[in-house]
C-alpha positions in Angstrom: 49.3 89.8 107.7 51.5 92.7 108.6 54.6 90.5 108.3 53.5 89.5 104.8 52.9 93.2 103.8 56.4 94.0 105.0 57.9 91.1 103.1 56.1 92.2 99.9 57.6 95.7 100.3 61.1 94.2 100.9 60.8 92.0 97.8 59.8 94.8 95.6 62.4 97.2 96.9 65.3 94.7 96.6 64.4 93.0 93.3 62.7 96.0 91.6 62.5 95.4 87.8 62.8 91.6 88.2 59.3 91.5 89.7 56.3 91.8 87.4 53.6 91.6 90.1 53.2 90.7 93.8 50.0 90.2 95.8 48.9 88.6 99.0 46.1 86.0 99.0 45.1 83.2 101.4 47.8 84.4 103.9 50.5 83.7 101.2 52.6 85.9 99.0 52.4 85.5 95.2 55.2 86.7 93.0 55.1 86.8 89.2 58.4 87.1 87.2 59.8 86.5 83.7 61.4 83.1 83.1 64.9 84.7 82.4 65.0 85.9 86.0 64.2 82.6 87.7 67.7 81.7 89.0 68.6 85.2 90.2 65.2 85.7 92.0 65.3 82.2 93.5 68.8 82.7 94.9 67.7 85.9 96.5 64.7 84.3 98.1 66.8 81.4 99.5 69.8 83.5 100.8 68.5 86.9 101.8 68.2 87.3 105.5 64.7 88.9 105.2 63.2 86.0 103.2 65.0 82.7 103.9 62.7 80.5 101.7 65.0 77.5 102.0 62.6 74.7 101.2 61.2 74.0 97.7 57.9 72.3 98.4 56.7 71.6 94.8 56.9 72.6 91.2 53.8 72.3 89.0 52.3 73.7 85.8 48.9 75.1 84.8 47.9 74.4 81.2 46.0 77.2 79.2 45.8 75.6 75.7 43.9 78.6 74.3 46.7 81.1 75.1 49.9 81.7 73.1 51.9 81.4 76.4 50.3 78.1 77.2 52.0 77.1 80.4 52.1 78.8 83.8 55.1 77.3 85.8 54.5 77.5 89.5 57.0 77.0 92.4 56.0 76.7 96.0 58.5 77.8 98.6 58.5 77.6 102.4 60.5 79.7 105.0 60.6 77.7 108.2 62.3 80.5 110.1 59.5 83.0 109.3 56.7 80.5 108.9 55.8 81.9 105.5 54.9 80.4 102.1 55.5 82.0 98.7 54.2 81.0 95.3 56.5 82.1 92.4 55.2 81.8 88.8 55.8 82.8 85.2 54.3 82.1 81.8 56.0 80.2 78.9 55.3 79.0 75.4 54.8 75.3 74.6 58.2 74.8 73.1 60.3 77.0 75.5 63.1 75.5 77.5 63.4 76.8 81.0 66.2 76.8 83.7 66.5 74.0 86.1 66.6 74.7 89.8 68.6 71.6 90.7 71.8 73.5 91.3 70.0 75.6 94.0 67.5 73.0 95.3 68.6 69.4 94.6 65.0 68.3 95.5 63.9 70.0 92.2 65.3 67.0 90.3 62.3 64.7 90.6 59.8 67.6 90.6 61.1 68.8 87.2 61.1 65.3 85.9 57.5 65.0 86.9 56.6 68.3 85.1 58.5 67.1 82.0 56.6 63.8 82.0 53.1 65.2 82.7 53.3 68.4 80.7 56.3 68.1 78.3 58.1 71.2 79.7 61.8 71.0 79.1 64.5 72.1 81.6 68.1 73.0 80.6 71.0 71.9 82.8 68.9 69.1 84.4 71.1 66.2 85.3 68.7 63.4 84.3 65.6 64.7 82.4 63.6 61.6 81.6 60.1 60.3 82.3 59.4 59.4 85.9 55.7 58.4 86.1 54.8 57.0 82.7 56.2 53.9 81.0 59.0 53.6 78.5 57.8 54.6 75.0 54.7 56.4 76.4 53.2 58.9 73.9 52.1 62.4 75.0 51.8 64.2 78.3 48.8 63.1 80.4 48.1 66.3 82.3 47.8 68.5 79.2 44.2 69.5 78.7 44.2 68.2 75.1 45.4 64.8 76.1 42.7 62.2 75.3 41.1 60.6 78.4 41.7 57.1 77.0 45.3 57.8 76.0 46.9 56.9 72.6 47.9 53.3 73.3 46.8 50.5 75.5 48.7 47.6 77.0 47.3 44.1 77.1 48.3 40.5 77.1 48.1 38.9 73.7 47.1 35.2 73.7 48.3 34.8 70.1 51.8 36.3 70.7 52.0 35.0 74.4 53.3 38.4 75.6 52.3 41.9 76.7 51.8 44.2 73.7 51.2 47.9 73.1 48.6 48.8 70.5 46.5 51.9 69.5 43.4 52.4 71.7 40.2 50.9 70.1 36.9 51.9 71.6 34.4 49.4 70.4 31.1 50.5 71.9 27.6 50.1 70.6 25.4 53.2 70.5 23.8 53.7 73.9 21.3 56.1 75.3 23.0 57.5 78.4 20.8 58.8 81.1 22.3 61.6 83.2 19.4 62.2 85.5 19.6 61.6 89.2 18.7 58.1 90.2 16.5 59.6 93.0 14.3 61.3 90.5 13.9 58.3 88.3 14.6 58.0 84.6 12.4 59.3 81.8 11.8 56.0 80.0 10.6 54.3 83.2 8.4 57.3 84.0 6.9 57.2 80.5 6.3 53.4 80.8 4.5 53.8 84.1 2.4 56.6 82.8 1.4 54.6 79.7 0.5 51.6 81.9 -1.6 53.8 84.2 -3.5 55.2 81.1 -4.2 51.6 79.8 -5.6 50.5 83.2 
């Protein structure tokens, strides 16, 4: 813990105005910045002798659809030499384009493609920004909280056309009474039926 506190002090003293907030939680250091400072801050963390965060573990996004700055972009770094982890984050609007880290960490290539595919976040200067997990012509971004659980289109084999086709999702379902009670407690309509039979007898 003492090492983390010292690291936090060094980060704040070296980067100063580039850092919005730092705190330690779960034996990891969290750093919040503005998106414009991403490249400079990341270079510092990778090359500075006191930090040496030389491995980018992951890039992900948290979606807050009710906020004006909808997405929180999160980077996870690891320093093998100091055995420390750092979480770097910043907030962006839905339509903002952010810097790619591929020039600093080549492994960011696929991670940024995944973020683009799942959340629709765009990266400038990315060498090959296209979908990586969904199919060609897929509509929407599946990890956004407003994405419908059924999706927009479905893929099926058409006997008439003798090929696989894409078509809008159709949920043809009769009205049903869903029972959300625990099966161990029994369902209301069965209980009522048993009670009525007992009264008749």
